[in-house]
Structure formats: structure tokens, C-alpha cells
VEXKOLVO-384867 format. One line per field, with one value per atom (N, C-alpha, C): x, y, z; residue in one letter; chain; residue number from 1. Coordinates in steps of 0.02 Angstrom, whole numbers, always signed. Each point is the difference from the previous one (the first is absolute). Layout:
// VEXKOLVO-384867
x <- X ...;
y <- Y ...;
z <- Z ...;
r <- A ...;
c <- A ...;
k <- NUM ...;
// end
This chain:
// VEXKOLVO-384867
x <- +5915 -34 +56 +9 +36 +77 +18 +85 +10 -46 -4 -9 -55 -5 +56 +38 +53 +60 +16 +57 -29 -55 -11 +8 -37 -3 +84 +38 +67 +32 -19 +22 -36 -64 -27 +36 +16 +16 +76 +28 +85 +0 -47 +1 -46 -40 -41 +17 +28 +18 -47 -65 -55 +29 -42 +7 -36 +25 -19 -45 -20 -62 -42 +3 -64 -60 -65 -55 -8 +4 -6 +51 +63 +39 -30 -23 -14 -60 -53 -62 +31 +27 +29 +18 +55 +42 -64 -41 -52 -34 -26 -44 +39 +64 +37 +19 +14 +4 -58 -61 -66 -12 +4 -14 +47 +65 +45 -14 -19 -35 -53 -56 -55 +13 +53 +21 +36 +44 +34 -57 -65 -41 -42 -19 -23 +42 +58 +43 +7 +5 -2 -49 -66 -67 -3 +38 -4 +69 +19 +52 +68 +14 +50 +8 -59 -1 -2 +14 -10 +46 -6 +51 -14 +55 -9 -6 +49 +22 -73 -46 -55 -58 +6 -46 +8 +69 +8 -9 +8 -34 -55 -42 -75 -33 +41 -14 -4 +52 +21 -50 -17 -57 -53 -22 -59 +14 +50 +15 -11 +37 -3 -75 -35 -68 -42 +34 -39 -45 +20 -25 -68 -25 -72 -14 -21 -16 -47 -37 -44 +26 +57 +55 +46 +21 +41 -43 -53 -33 +7 +4 -11 -74 -24 -65 -17 -65 -16 -45 +12 -31 -64;
y <- +4064 +75 +15 -59 -3 +21 -28 +18 +69 +20 +72 +51 -20 +52 +10 -66 +6 +32 -16 +36 +87 +8 +69 +50 -51 +38 +8 -39 +12 +65 +0 +74 +47 +5 +57 +28 -50 +22 +23 -38 +29 +69 +23 +59 +59 -21 +51 -1 -44 -6 -35 -14 -39 -62 -36 -71 -39 -51 -53 -31 -6 -43 +47 +65 +42 -17 +7 -22 +49 +58 +50 -16 -17 -17 -68 -39 -72 +8 +46 +8 +48 +42 +41 -48 -51 -36 -54 -31 -40 +31 +57 +45 +13 +18 +6 -56 -59 -65 -25 +2 -21 +52 +79 +16 -20 -15 -25 -65 -45 -59 +3 +49 +5 +28 +61 +19 -40 -54 -36 -50 -31 -23 +27 +50 +58 -3 +20 +1 -62 -64 -54 -14 +15 -3 +34 +53 +50 -18 -81 -18 +37 +41 +35 +66 +21 +67 +54 +66 +40 +8 +64 +4 -33 -32 -51 +64 +47 +49 +29 +27 +20 -15 -79 -43 -2 +8 -12 +75 +45 +74 +9 -39 +5 -41 -52 -37 +37 +23 +47 +59 +34 +52 -37 -67 -20 -12 -15 -10 +72 +59 +66 +24 -20 +24 -51 -35 -26 -77 -18 -66 +18 +66 +25 +6 -37 -14 +60 +23 +50 +72 +2 +59 -3 -71 +4 -29 -10 -24 +64 -31 +57 -3 +80 +6 -27 -38 -21 +67 -8 +64 -38;
z <- +4908 +8 +82 +30 +50 -12 -41 -27 -22 -38 -25 +65 +37 +61 +30 +25 +34 -28 -69 -44 -1 -11 -15 +72 +48 +72 +18 -20 +5 -20 -61 -50 +20 +16 +45 +56 +44 +83 -29 -42 -5 -20 -60 -32 +44 +54 +26 +78 +30 +65 +41 -41 +42 +28 +28 +18 -50 -33 -44 +30 +61 +34 +27 -23 +30 -35 +23 -43 -54 +0 -52 -57 +12 -48 -32 +43 -41 -43 +23 -29 -69 +3 -52 -61 +29 -44 -29 +48 -37 -51 +10 -51 -63 +1 -60 -36 +35 -32 -35 +41 -45 -55 +6 -43 -68 +5 -46 -34 +36 -15 -48 +25 -52 -57 +2 -56 -51 +32 -41 -30 +37 -37 -62 +8 -46 -65 +12 -48 -41 +35 -44 -33 +43 -36 -74 -1 -58 -54 +24 -40 -6 +62 +13 -45 -15 -44 +38 -6 +49 +49 +46 +61 +55 +12 +66 +63 -4 +45 +2 -57 +5 +32 +0 +33 +84 +7 +70 +33 -42 +20 +16 -34 -19 +79 +1 +59 +71 +0 +55 +6 -58 -1 +38 -14 +35 +55 +27 +81 +32 -36 +18 +9 -29 +0 +47 +35 +44 -39 -62 -30 -16 +8 +2 -86 -21 -69 -35 +42 -15 -11 +38 -9 -72 -14 -60 -55 -6 -57 -54 -63 -62 -11 +3 -18 -60 -8 -60 -44 -47 -51 -40;
r <- M M M E E E K K K A A A Q Q Q G G G F F F M M M S S S G G G L L L I I I A A A Q Q Q R R R S S S G G G L L L D D D A A A D D D D D D F F F E E E T T T R R R V V V T T T V V V M M M V V V M M M T T T A A A A A A A A A M M M E E E A A A I I I H H H E E E W W W L L L R R R R R R D D D G G G K K K G G G S S S F F F V V V A A A L L L V V V N N N Q Q Q A A A L L L D D D L L L V V V E E E A A A G G G A A A R R R L L L D D D E E E I I I A A A T T T P P P K K K R R R;
c <- A A A A A A A A A A A A A A A A A A A A A A A A A A A A A A A A A A A A A A A A A A A A A A A A A A A A A A A A A A A A A A A A A A A A A A A A A A A A A A A A A A A A A A A A A A A A A A A A A A A A A A A A A A A A A A A A A A A A A A A A A A A A A A A A A A A A A A A A A A A A A A A A A A A A A A A A A A A A A A A A A A A A A A A A A A A A A A A A A A A A A A A A A A A A A A A A A A A A A A A A A A A A A A A A A A A A A A A A A A A A A A A A A A A A A A A;
k <- 1 1 1 2 2 2 3 3 3 4 4 4 5 5 5 6 6 6 7 7 7 8 8 8 9 9 9 10 10 10 11 11 11 12 12 12 13 13 13 14 14 14 15 15 15 16 16 16 17 17 17 18 18 18 19 19 19 20 20 20 21 21 21 22 22 22 23 23 23 24 24 24 25 25 25 26 26 26 27 27 27 28 28 28 29 29 29 30 30 30 31 31 31 32 32 32 33 33 33 34 34 34 35 35 35 36 36 36 37 37 37 38 38 38 39 39 39 40 40 40 41 41 41 42 42 42 43 43 43 44 44 44 45 45 45 46 46 46 47 47 47 48 48 48 49 49 49 50 50 50 51 51 51 52 52 52 53 53 53 54 54 54 55 55 55 56 56 56 57 57 57 58 58 58 59 59 59 60 60 60 61 61 61 62 62 62 63 63 63 64 64 64 65 65 65 66 66 66 67 67 67 68 68 68 69 69 69 70 70 70 71 71 71 72 72 72 73 73 73 74 74 74 75 75 75 76 76 76 77 77 77;
// end
């Protein structure tokens, strides 16, 4: 995860003009990395079926919702 953080922080810094060592940049990168890693695990759990990109987007939606499961849960009927 540290290697991924360093690599992605450098990319974000190059493209945004932000400092790769800024707290905000590091946190953003780690959130993105963790979301992608969990999406990979879920995609593999599903035997590689379905869209990996959709799973990454779903993971990032969870982050955007503040990981509040009560806000993202599908209502049971």
C-alpha cells in the first residue's frame, strides 16, 4: 500500500500542482487505493464476473456517503 501511495501521490502532484506529501493528498490516495483493493477482492470473490470498474465506483460511492451504511443500504421490501 505504501508503494501504491507513493506512486499515486506523485501522479496527483504532477497533474494537480499539489504537494505529494500533503496530508490531503496522502489521505485521498489511500482512500482510492483501499477502495480499489476491496473492489479487486470482491471481483475475485465473484470469479471475475461483472464489471471491476463498477465495483470501484461502488466502493467510492460508499466513501462519498461517509461509509454510512444506513444511507446506502437498499431498502428491504
